[in-house]
N, CA, C, O and the ligand as a Tripos MOL2 file, in Angstrom:
@<TRIPOS>MOLECULE
protein
  249   247    63     0     0
PROTEIN
NO_CHARGES

@<TRIPOS>ATOM
      1 N         -20.0720   -3.3500   15.1450 N.3       1 MET1
      2 CA        -20.7450   -2.9770   14.1390 C.3       1 MET1
      3 C         -22.0850   -1.9850   14.3570 C.2       1 MET1
      4 O         -22.6400   -2.0780   15.4510 O.2       1 MET1
      5 N         -22.5500   -1.1850   13.5250 N.am      2 ASP2
      6 CA        -23.4470   -0.3310   13.6620 C.3       2 ASP2
      7 C         -24.8530   -0.9280   12.9550 C.2       2 ASP2
      8 O         -24.9790   -1.0990   11.7430 O.2       2 ASP2
      9 N         -25.7920   -1.1850   13.8750 N.am      3 ASP3
     10 CA        -26.9950   -1.7170   13.2400 C.3       3 ASP3
     11 C         -28.0050   -0.5350   13.1480 C.2       3 ASP3
     12 O         -29.1460   -0.7960   12.7670 O.2       3 ASP3
     13 N         -27.7210    0.5580   13.4210 N.am      4 GLU4
     14 CA        -28.7060    1.4610   13.1840 C.3       4 GLU4
     15 C         -29.3760    1.7550   11.4890 C.2       4 GLU4
     16 O         -30.4600    2.1800   11.0890 O.2       4 GLU4
     17 N         -28.1600    1.3030   10.8220 N.am      5 ASP5
     18 CA        -28.5690    1.4050    9.5220 C.3       5 ASP5
     19 C         -29.5260    0.4710    8.8990 C.2       5 ASP5
     20 O         -29.8250    0.6390    7.7160 O.2       5 ASP5
     21 N         -29.9500   -0.3350    9.4690 N.am      6 GLU6
     22 CA        -30.7650   -1.4290    8.9180 C.3       6 GLU6
     23 C         -32.1000   -1.0790    8.3980 C.2       6 GLU6
     24 O         -32.7710   -1.7430    7.6090 O.2       6 GLU6
     25 N         -32.3710   -0.0490    8.8940 N.am      7 ASP7
     26 CA        -33.8620    0.4880    8.3650 C.3       7 ASP7
     27 C         -33.8770    0.9880    7.2750 C.2       7 ASP7
     28 O         -32.7610    1.2810    6.8460 O.2       7 ASP7
     29 N         -34.9260    1.2650    6.4810 N.am      8 VAL8
     30 CA        -35.2250    1.6210    5.2890 C.3       8 VAL8
     31 C         -34.7800    3.1090    5.2830 C.2       8 VAL8
     32 O         -35.2800    3.8580    6.1220 O.2       8 VAL8
     33 N         -33.8980    3.5740    4.4170 N.am      9 PRO9
     34 CA        -33.5500    4.9930    4.1990 C.3       9 PRO9
     35 C         -34.7350    5.8260    4.0090 C.2       9 PRO9
     36 O         -35.6650    5.4750    3.2840 O.2       9 PRO9
     37 N         -34.7070    6.9570    4.6720 N.am     10 GLU10
     38 CA        -35.6300    7.8910    4.3380 C.3      10 GLU10
     39 C         -35.8540    8.4590    3.1250 C.2      10 GLU10
     40 O         -36.9330    8.6850    2.5770 O.2      10 GLU10
     41 N         -34.6790    8.6840    2.7280 N.am     11 ARG11
     42 CA        -34.8190    8.9750    1.0630 C.3      11 ARG11
     43 C         -34.1760    8.1530    0.0650 C.2      11 ARG11
     44 O         -32.9660    8.2410   -0.1480 O.2      11 ARG11
     45 N         -34.8770    7.4190   -0.5080 N.am     12 VAL12
     46 CA        -34.4020    6.6450   -1.5370 C.3      12 VAL12
     47 C         -34.1130    7.1150   -2.6800 C.2      12 VAL12
     48 O         -34.8710    7.9070   -3.2400 O.2      12 VAL12
     49 N         -32.9110    6.6890   -3.2450 N.am     13 GLN13
     50 CA        -32.1570    7.4280   -4.3250 C.3      13 GLN13
     51 C         -31.7670    6.0670   -5.2780 C.2      13 GLN13
     52 O         -31.3890    4.9680   -4.8730 O.2      13 GLN13
     53 N         -31.9700    6.4820   -6.5680 N.am     14 THR14
     54 CA        -31.3910    5.5420   -7.4910 C.3      14 THR14
     55 C         -30.3500    6.1680   -8.2410 C.2      14 THR14
     56 O         -30.4550    7.3120   -8.6840 O.2      14 THR14
     57 N         -29.1710    5.3150   -8.4200 N.am     15 ILE15
     58 CA        -27.9930    5.6760   -8.8820 C.3      15 ILE15
     59 C         -28.0920    5.8080  -10.3500 C.2      15 ILE15
     60 O         -28.4710    4.9000  -11.0890 O.2      15 ILE15
     61 N         -27.7140    7.0420  -10.7500 N.am     16 CYS16
     62 CA        -27.4950    7.2930  -12.2220 C.3      16 CYS16
     63 C         -26.9760    6.1590  -13.0510 C.2      16 CYS16
     64 O         -25.8340    5.7760  -12.7950 O.2      16 CYS16
     65 N         -27.6940    5.5210  -14.0780 N.am     17 PRO17
     66 CA        -27.2300    4.4270  -14.8420 C.3      17 PRO17
     67 C         -26.2050    4.9060  -15.6970 C.2      17 PRO17
     68 O         -25.2870    4.1620  -16.0420 O.2      17 PRO17
     69 N         -26.2890    6.1620  -16.0920 N.am     18 TYR18
     70 CA        -25.5440    6.7490  -17.1410 C.3      18 TYR18
     71 C         -24.1260    7.0050  -16.6880 C.2      18 TYR18
     72 O         -23.2240    6.6120  -17.4270 O.2      18 TYR18
     73 N         -23.8610    7.5470  -15.6910 N.am     19 CYS19
     74 CA        -22.5240    7.6270  -15.1980 C.3      19 CYS19
     75 C         -22.3030    6.7140  -14.1980 C.2      19 CYS19
     76 O         -21.1320    6.6540  -13.8230 O.2      19 CYS19
     77 N         -23.1550    5.9220  -13.6090 N.am     20 GLY20
     78 CA        -22.6650    5.1940  -12.5510 C.3      20 GLY20
     79 C         -22.6190    5.9390  -11.0190 C.2      20 GLY20
     80 O         -22.0620    5.4270  -10.0480 O.2      20 GLY20
     81 N         -23.1950    7.0180  -11.0060 N.am     21 GLY21
     82 CA        -23.1860    7.7630   -9.6890 C.3      21 GLY21
     83 C         -21.9250    8.4930   -9.6510 C.2      21 GLY21
     84 O         -21.5830    8.9850   -8.5760 O.2      21 GLY21
     85 N         -21.1750    8.6290  -10.7020 N.am     22 GLY22
     86 CA        -19.9850    9.6660  -10.5140 C.3      22 GLY22
     87 C         -20.2800   10.9500  -10.8660 C.2      22 GLY22
     88 O         -19.5560   11.8360  -10.4110 O.2      22 GLY22
     89 N         -21.4580   11.3220  -11.7910 N.am     23 GLY23
     90 CA        -21.7280   12.4550  -11.9110 C.3      23 GLY23
     91 C         -20.9490   13.0300  -13.1050 C.2      23 GLY23
     92 O         -21.3070   14.1560  -13.4510 O.2      23 GLY23
     93 N         -19.9360   12.4530  -13.8060 N.am     24 MET24
     94 CA        -19.2350   12.5580  -14.9910 C.3      24 MET24
     95 C         -19.2330   11.4330  -15.8090 C.2      24 MET24
     96 O         -19.3360   10.2860  -15.3750 O.2      24 MET24
     97 N         -19.1050   11.7640  -17.1120 N.am     25 VAL25
     98 CA        -18.8930   10.5380  -17.9260 C.3      25 VAL25
     99 C         -17.8890   10.5500  -18.7670 C.2      25 VAL25
    100 O         -17.4470   11.6740  -19.0020 O.2      25 VAL25
    101 N         -17.3020    9.5290  -19.3840 N.am     26 ALA26
    102 CA        -15.9570    9.5670  -20.2970 C.3      26 ALA26
    103 C         -16.4220   10.3690  -21.4040 C.2      26 ALA26
    104 O         -17.5600   10.3490  -21.8750 O.2      26 ALA26
    105 N         -15.2800   11.1970  -21.8430 N.am     27 ASP27
    106 CA        -15.3950   12.0840  -23.1710 C.3      27 ASP27
    107 C         -13.9870   11.9490  -23.8920 C.2      27 ASP27
    108 O         -13.2250   12.9090  -24.0040 O.2      27 ASP27
    109 N         -13.6990   10.6610  -24.3790 N.am     28 PRO28
    110 CA        -12.4090   10.6310  -24.9590 C.3      28 PRO28
    111 C         -12.5950   11.4010  -26.3630 C.2      28 PRO28
    112 O         -13.6150   11.2350  -27.0310 O.2      28 PRO28
    113 N         -11.5210   12.2780  -26.7840 N.am     29 LYS29
    114 CA        -11.3140   12.9480  -27.8670 C.3      29 LYS29
    115 C          -9.7720   12.6200  -28.3340 C.2      29 LYS29
    116 O          -8.7840   12.6330  -27.6000 O.2      29 LYS29
    117 N          -9.8130   12.3280  -29.7120 N.am     30 HIS30
    118 CA         -8.4640   12.4570  -30.2660 C.3      30 HIS30
    119 C          -8.0170   13.9710  -30.5080 C.2      30 HIS30
    120 O          -8.6870   14.9620  -30.8000 O.2      30 HIS30
    121 N          -6.6670   13.8030  -30.2860 N.am     31 ALA31
    122 CA         -6.0480   15.3100  -30.5540 C.3      31 ALA31
    123 C          -4.6210   15.1760  -30.8530 C.2      31 ALA31
    124 O          -4.0090   14.1240  -30.6680 O.2      31 ALA31
    125 N          -4.0980   16.2370  -31.3120 N.am     32 VAL32
    126 CA         -2.5560   15.9980  -31.8000 C.3      32 VAL32
    127 C          -2.0610   17.0470  -31.0270 C.2      32 VAL32
    128 O          -2.4420   18.1970  -31.2490 O.2      32 VAL32
    129 N          -1.1360   16.7550  -30.0120 N.am     33 ILE33
    130 CA         -0.2960   17.5370  -29.2270 C.3      33 ILE33
    131 C           1.0520   17.5180  -29.6310 C.2      33 ILE33
    132 O           1.6340   16.4360  -29.7050 O.2      33 ILE33
    133 N           1.6690   18.6530  -29.9240 N.am     34 GLY34
    134 CA          2.9560   18.5970  -30.1340 C.3      34 GLY34
    135 C           3.5700   17.7640  -31.3260 C.2      34 GLY34
    136 O           4.7430   17.4140  -31.4590 O.2      34 GLY34
    137 N           2.2610   17.4800  -32.3420 N.am     35 GLY35
    138 CA          2.5550   16.6680  -33.3420 C.3      35 GLY35
    139 C           2.4230   15.0620  -33.1720 C.2      35 GLY35
    140 O           2.6740   14.2160  -34.0300 O.2      35 GLY35
    141 N           2.0260   14.8850  -32.0240 N.am     36 SER36
    142 CA          1.5980   13.4150  -31.5250 C.3      36 SER36
    143 C           0.2630   13.0570  -31.2460 C.2      36 SER36
    144 O          -0.4560   13.6120  -30.4140 O.2      36 SER36
    145 N          -0.0410   12.1130  -31.9690 N.am     37 PRO37
    146 CA         -1.7680   12.0120  -31.9500 C.3      37 PRO37
    147 C          -1.8260   11.3870  -30.5000 C.2      37 PRO37
    148 O          -1.0900   10.4770  -30.1170 O.2      37 PRO37
    149 N          -2.7840   11.9900  -29.7650 N.am     38 ARG38
    150 CA         -3.2020   11.3760  -28.5010 C.3      38 ARG38
    151 C          -4.5090   11.2930  -28.2250 C.2      38 ARG38
    152 O          -5.2610   11.7140  -29.1040 O.2      38 ARG38
    153 N          -5.1030   10.7630  -27.0100 N.am     39 THR39
    154 CA         -6.4930   10.4820  -26.7830 C.3      39 THR39
    155 C          -6.5460   11.3270  -25.3670 C.2      39 THR39
    156 O          -5.9290   10.9800  -24.3600 O.2      39 THR39
    157 N          -7.3610   12.4600  -25.4560 N.am     40 ILE40
    158 CA         -7.6580   13.0250  -24.1980 C.3      40 ILE40
    159 C          -8.9530   12.5960  -23.6570 C.2      40 ILE40
    160 O          -9.9130   12.4910  -24.4200 O.2      40 ILE40
    161 N          -9.0680   12.3210  -22.3200 N.am     41 ASP41
    162 CA        -10.1970   11.9850  -21.6770 C.3      41 ASP41
    163 C         -10.4380   12.8110  -20.5080 C.2      41 ASP41
    164 O         -10.1370   12.4140  -19.3830 O.2      41 ASP41
    165 N         -11.0240   14.0680  -20.7500 N.am     42 ASN42
    166 CA        -11.1670   14.8980  -19.5010 C.3      42 ASN42
    167 C         -12.2890   14.6640  -18.6150 C.2      42 ASN42
    168 O         -12.2820   14.9090  -17.4090 O.2      42 ASN42
    169 N         -13.2330   14.1870  -19.2620 N.am     43 GLY43
    170 CA        -14.5790   13.6340  -18.6780 C.3      43 GLY43
    171 C         -15.5650   14.7120  -19.1600 C.2      43 GLY43
    172 O         -15.1980   15.4250  -20.0940 O.2      43 GLY43
    173 N         -16.6430   14.8800  -18.6770 N.am     44 ARG44
    174 CA        -17.5890   15.7870  -19.0200 C.3      44 ARG44
    175 C         -18.7730   15.7180  -18.1780 C.2      44 ARG44
    176 O         -18.9800   14.5460  -17.8620 O.2      44 ARG44
    177 N         -19.7830   16.6680  -17.6050 N.am     45 PRO45
    178 CA        -20.5600   16.6070  -16.6560 C.3      45 PRO45
    179 C         -21.7410   15.6060  -17.4090 C.2      45 PRO45
    180 O         -22.0970   15.7510  -18.5780 O.2      45 PRO45
    181 N         -22.2020   14.6830  -16.5790 N.am     46 CYS46
    182 CA        -23.3240   13.9760  -16.8750 C.3      46 CYS46
    183 C         -24.5750   14.5330  -17.2080 C.2      46 CYS46
    184 O         -25.3140   15.0150  -16.3500 O.2      46 CYS46
    185 N         -24.8910   14.4880  -18.5790 N.am     47 PRO47
    186 CA        -26.1890   15.1580  -19.1730 C.3      47 PRO47
    187 C         -27.6240   14.6800  -18.6280 C.2      47 PRO47
    188 O         -28.6760   15.3100  -18.7280 O.2      47 PRO47
    189 N         -27.4160   13.3340  -17.9860 N.am     48 HIS48
    190 CA        -28.6220   12.6470  -17.5540 C.3      48 HIS48
    191 C         -28.9370   12.9950  -15.9970 C.2      48 HIS48
    192 O         -30.0680   12.8390  -15.5380 O.2      48 HIS48
    193 N         -28.0700   13.3810  -15.3780 N.am     49 CYS49
    194 CA        -28.3090   13.5950  -13.9370 C.3      49 CYS49
    195 C         -27.8130   14.9220  -13.4210 C.2      49 CYS49
    196 O         -27.9770   15.3450  -12.2760 O.2      49 CYS49
    197 N         -27.0390   15.6670  -14.6430 N.am     50 ASP50
    198 CA        -26.5390   16.9370  -14.3720 C.3      50 ASP50
    199 C         -25.6970   16.8350  -13.1140 C.2      50 ASP50
    200 O         -25.9420   17.5470  -12.1400 O.2      50 ASP50
    201 N         -24.7960   16.0330  -13.1270 N.am     51 THR51
    202 CA        -23.6060   15.6510  -12.1520 C.3      51 THR51
    203 C         -24.0000   15.3110  -10.7480 C.2      51 THR51
    204 O         -23.1630   15.1690   -9.8570 O.2      51 THR51
    205 N         -25.3680   15.1750  -10.5580 N.am     52 GLU52
    206 CA        -25.8180   14.8260   -9.3620 C.3      52 GLU52
    207 C         -25.4110   13.2640   -8.9610 C.2      52 GLU52
    208 O         -25.1140   12.8950   -7.8240 O.2      52 GLU52
    209 N         -25.4650   12.4060  -10.1880 N.am     53 GLY53
    210 CA        -24.8950   11.0840   -9.8080 C.3      53 GLY53
    211 C         -26.0550   10.1250   -9.3330 C.2      53 GLY53
    212 O         -25.9010    8.9100   -9.2050 O.2      53 GLY53
    213 N         -27.4510   10.9240   -9.0380 N.am     54 HIS54
    214 CA        -28.3710    9.9220   -8.4340 C.3      54 HIS54
    215 C         -29.6250   10.7150   -8.7170 C.2      54 HIS54
    216 O         -29.6200   11.9340   -8.8880 O.2      54 HIS54
    217 N         -30.6970    9.9500   -8.7550 N.am     55 PHE55
    218 CA        -32.0040   10.5700   -8.7000 C.3      55 PHE55
    219 C         -32.9500   10.0620   -7.5480 C.2      55 PHE55
    220 O         -33.1240    8.8770   -7.2630 O.2      55 PHE55
    221 N         -33.5430   11.1630   -6.9210 N.am     56 PRO56
    222 CA        -34.3900   11.0170   -5.9420 C.3      56 PRO56
    223 C         -35.4660    9.8250   -6.2020 C.2      56 PRO56
    224 O         -35.9440    9.7860   -7.3350 O.2      56 PRO56
    225 N         -35.8800    8.8760   -5.2860 N.am     57 GLY57
    226 CA        -36.8460    8.1720   -5.5420 C.3      57 GLY57
    227 C         -36.2780    6.9570   -6.0620 C.2      57 GLY57
    228 O         -35.0650    6.7600   -6.0010 O.2      57 GLY57
    229 N         -37.3270    5.8710   -6.7270 N.am     58 ILE58
    230 CA        -36.7730    4.7870   -7.1080 C.3      58 ILE58
    231 C         -37.2850    4.7230   -8.5880 C.2      58 ILE58
    232 O         -38.4920    4.6970   -8.8320 O.2      58 ILE58
    233 N         -36.4150    4.7000   -9.4800 N.am     59 ILE59
    234 CA        -36.4490    4.3440  -10.9320 C.3      59 ILE59
    235 C         -36.2530    3.2510  -11.4260 C.2      59 ILE59
    236 O         -35.0840    3.0370  -11.7460 O.2      59 ILE59
    237 N         -37.1950    2.2230  -11.6680 N.am     60 PRO60
    238 CA        -36.8430    1.0790  -12.1820 C.3      60 PRO60
    239 C         -36.0440    1.0300  -13.4220 C.2      60 PRO60
    240 O         -36.3970    1.8320  -14.2870 O.2      60 PRO60
    241 N         -35.0160    0.2420  -13.7050 N.am     61 PRO61
    242 CA        -34.2240    0.0700  -15.0120 C.3      61 PRO61
    243 C         -35.3710   -0.4000  -16.0520 C.2      61 PRO61
    244 O         -36.3150   -1.1470  -15.7970 O.2      61 PRO61
    245 N         -35.0690    0.2050  -17.2570 N.am     62 LEU62
    246 CA        -36.0400   -0.0400  -18.6210 C.3      62 LEU62
    247 C         -35.5790   -1.0900  -19.1820 C.2      62 LEU62
    248 O         -36.0960   -1.5160  -20.2140 O.2      62 LEU62
    249 ZN        -25.4930   10.8740  -14.5510 Zn       63 ZN63
@<TRIPOS>BOND
     1     1     2 1
     2     2     3 1
     3     3     4 2
     4     3     5 am
     5     5     6 1
     6     6     7 1
     7     7     8 2
     8     7     9 am
     9     9    10 1
    10    10    11 1
    11    11    12 2
    12    11    13 am
    13    13    14 1
    14    14    15 1
    15    15    16 2
    16    15    17 am
    17    17    18 1
    18    18    19 1
    19    19    20 2
    20    19    21 am
    21    21    22 1
    22    22    23 1
    23    23    24 2
    24    23    25 am
    25    25    26 1
    26    26    27 1
    27    27    28 2
    28    27    29 am
    29    29    30 1
    30    30    31 1
    31    31    32 2
    32    31    33 am
    33    33    34 1
    34    34    35 1
    35    35    36 2
    36    35    37 am
    37    37    38 1
    38    38    39 1
    39    39    40 2
    40    39    41 am
    41    41    42 1
    42    42    43 1
    43    43    44 2
    44    43    45 am
    45    45    46 1
    46    46    47 1
    47    47    48 2
    48    47    49 am
    49    49    50 1
    50    50    51 1
    51    51    52 2
    52    51    53 am
    53    53    54 1
    54    54    55 1
    55    55    56 2
    56    55    57 am
    57    57    58 1
    58    58    59 1
    59    59    60 2
    60    59    61 am
    61    61    62 1
    62    62    63 1
    63    63    64 2
    64    63    65 am
    65    65    66 1
    66    66    67 1
    67    67    68 2
    68    67    69 am
    69    69    70 1
    70    70    71 1
    71    71    72 2
    72    71    73 am
    73    73    74 1
    74    74    75 1
    75    75    76 2
    76    75    77 am
    77    77    78 1
    78    78    79 1
    79    79    80 2
    80    79    81 am
    81    81    82 1
    82    82    83 1
    83    83    84 2
    84    83    85 am
    85    85    86 1
    86    86    87 1
    87    87    88 2
    88    87    89 am
    89    89    90 1
    90    90    91 1
    91    91    92 2
    92    91    93 am
    93    93    94 1
    94    94    95 1
    95    95    96 2
    96    95    97 am
    97    97    98 1
    98    98    99 1
    99    99   100 2
   100    99   101 am
   101   101   102 1
   102   102   103 1
   103   103   104 2
   104   103   105 am
   105   105   106 1
   106   106   107 1
   107   107   108 2
   108   107   109 am
   109   109   110 1
   110   110   111 1
   111   111   112 2
   112   111   113 am
   113   113   114 1
   114   114   115 1
   115   115   116 2
   116   115   117 am
   117   117   118 1
   118   118   119 1
   119   119   120 2
   120   119   121 am
   121   121   122 1
   122   122   123 1
   123   123   124 2
   124   123   125 am
   125   125   126 1
   126   126   127 1
   127   127   128 2
   128   127   129 am
   129   129   130 1
   130   130   131 1
   131   131   132 2
   132   131   133 am
   133   133   134 1
   134   134   135 1
   135   135   136 2
   136   135   137 am
   137   137   138 1
   138   138   139 1
   139   139   140 2
   140   139   141 am
   141   141   142 1
   142   142   143 1
   143   143   144 2
   144   143   145 am
   145   145   146 1
   146   146   147 1
   147   147   148 2
   148   147   149 am
   149   149   150 1
   150   150   151 1
   151   151   152 2
   152   151   153 am
   153   153   154 1
   154   154   155 1
   155   155   156 2
   156   155   157 am
   157   157   158 1
   158   158   159 1
   159   159   160 2
   160   159   161 am
   161   161   162 1
   162   162   163 1
   163   163   164 2
   164   163   165 am
   165   165   166 1
   166   166   167 1
   167   167   168 2
   168   167   169 am
   169   169   170 1
   170   170   171 1
   171   171   172 2
   172   171   173 am
   173   173   174 1
   174   174   175 1
   175   175   176 2
   176   175   177 am
   177   177   178 1
   178   178   179 1
   179   179   180 2
   180   179   181 am
   181   181   182 1
   182   182   183 1
   183   183   184 2
   184   183   185 am
   185   185   186 1
   186   186   187 1
   187   187   188 2
   188   187   189 am
   189   189   190 1
   190   190   191 1
   191   191   192 2
   192   191   193 am
   193   193   194 1
   194   194   195 1
   195   195   196 2
   196   195   197 am
   197   197   198 1
   198   198   199 1
   199   199   200 2
   200   199   201 am
   201   201   202 1
   202   202   203 1
   203   203   204 2
   204   203   205 am
   205   205   206 1
   206   206   207 1
   207   207   208 2
   208   207   209 am
   209   209   210 1
   210   210   211 1
   211   211   212 2
   212   211   213 am
   213   213   214 1
   214   214   215 1
   215   215   216 2
   216   215   217 am
   217   217   218 1
   218   218   219 1
   219   219   220 2
   220   219   221 am
   221   221   222 1
   222   222   223 1
   223   223   224 2
   224   223   225 am
   225   225   226 1
   226   226   227 1
   227   227   228 2
   228   227   229 am
   229   229   230 1
   230   230   231 1
   231   231   232 2
   232   231   233 am
   233   233   234 1
   234   234   235 1
   235   235   236 2
   236   235   237 am
   237   237   238 1
   238   238   239 1
   239   239   240 2
   240   239   241 am
   241   241   242 1
   242   242   243 1
   243   243   244 2
   244   243   245 am
   245   245   246 1
   246   246   247 1
   247   247   248 2
@<TRIPOS>SUBSTRUCTURE
     1 MET1         2 RESIDUE 1 A MET
     2 ASP2         6 RESIDUE 1 A ASP
     3 ASP3        10 RESIDUE 1 A ASP
     4 GLU4        14 RESIDUE 1 A GLU
     5 ASP5        18 RESIDUE 1 A ASP
     6 GLU6        22 RESIDUE 1 A GLU
     7 ASP7        26 RESIDUE 1 A ASP
     8 VAL8        30 RESIDUE 1 A VAL
     9 PRO9        34 RESIDUE 1 A PRO
    10 GLU10       38 RESIDUE 1 A GLU
    11 ARG11       42 RESIDUE 1 A ARG
    12 VAL12       46 RESIDUE 1 A VAL
    13 GLN13       50 RESIDUE 1 A GLN
    14 THR14       54 RESIDUE 1 A THR
    15 ILE15       58 RESIDUE 1 A ILE
    16 CYS16       62 RESIDUE 1 A CYS
    17 PRO17       66 RESIDUE 1 A PRO
    18 TYR18       70 RESIDUE 1 A TYR
    19 CYS19       74 RESIDUE 1 A CYS
    20 GLY20       78 RESIDUE 1 A GLY
    21 GLY21       82 RESIDUE 1 A GLY
    22 GLY22       86 RESIDUE 1 A GLY
    23 GLY23       90 RESIDUE 1 A GLY
    24 MET24       94 RESIDUE 1 A MET
    25 VAL25       98 RESIDUE 1 A VAL
    26 ALA26      102 RESIDUE 1 A ALA
    27 ASP27      106 RESIDUE 1 A ASP
    28 PRO28      110 RESIDUE 1 A PRO
    29 LYS29      114 RESIDUE 1 A LYS
    30 HIS30      118 RESIDUE 1 A HIS
    31 ALA31      122 RESIDUE 1 A ALA
    32 VAL32      126 RESIDUE 1 A VAL
    33 ILE33      130 RESIDUE 1 A ILE
    34 GLY34      134 RESIDUE 1 A GLY
    35 GLY35      138 RESIDUE 1 A GLY
    36 SER36      142 RESIDUE 1 A SER
    37 PRO37      146 RESIDUE 1 A PRO
    38 ARG38      150 RESIDUE 1 A ARG
    39 THR39      154 RESIDUE 1 A THR
    40 ILE40      158 RESIDUE 1 A ILE
    41 ASP41      162 RESIDUE 1 A ASP
    42 ASN42      166 RESIDUE 1 A ASN
    43 GLY43      170 RESIDUE 1 A GLY
    44 ARG44      174 RESIDUE 1 A ARG
    45 PRO45      178 RESIDUE 1 A PRO
    46 CYS46      182 RESIDUE 1 A CYS
    47 PRO47      186 RESIDUE 1 A PRO
    48 HIS48      190 RESIDUE 1 A HIS
    49 CYS49      194 RESIDUE 1 A CYS
    50 ASP50      198 RESIDUE 1 A ASP
    51 THR51      202 RESIDUE 1 A THR
    52 GLU52      206 RESIDUE 1 A GLU
    53 GLY53      210 RESIDUE 1 A GLY
    54 HIS54      214 RESIDUE 1 A HIS
    55 PHE55      218 RESIDUE 1 A PHE
    56 PRO56      222 RESIDUE 1 A PRO
    57 GLY57      226 RESIDUE 1 A GLY
    58 ILE58      230 RESIDUE 1 A ILE
    59 ILE59      234 RESIDUE 1 A ILE
    60 PRO60      238 RESIDUE 1 A PRO
    61 PRO61      242 RESIDUE 1 A PRO
    62 LEU62      246 RESIDUE 1 A LEU
    63 ZN63       249 GROUP 0 **** ****
């Protein structure tokens, strides 16, 4: 095992609670394709973190 990562990281980051760190959020839409109703979920960039998925520093949850 590698024990060198036990120290406090130099850059502390907070995972974006809005997208969970993925940078994208679900964006389901109803659409009719070929006469059949469907749900499309292509996702969209997270407006909270601008697709970064995290913020620098520590942001305590509200
Ligand atoms: Zn986000």
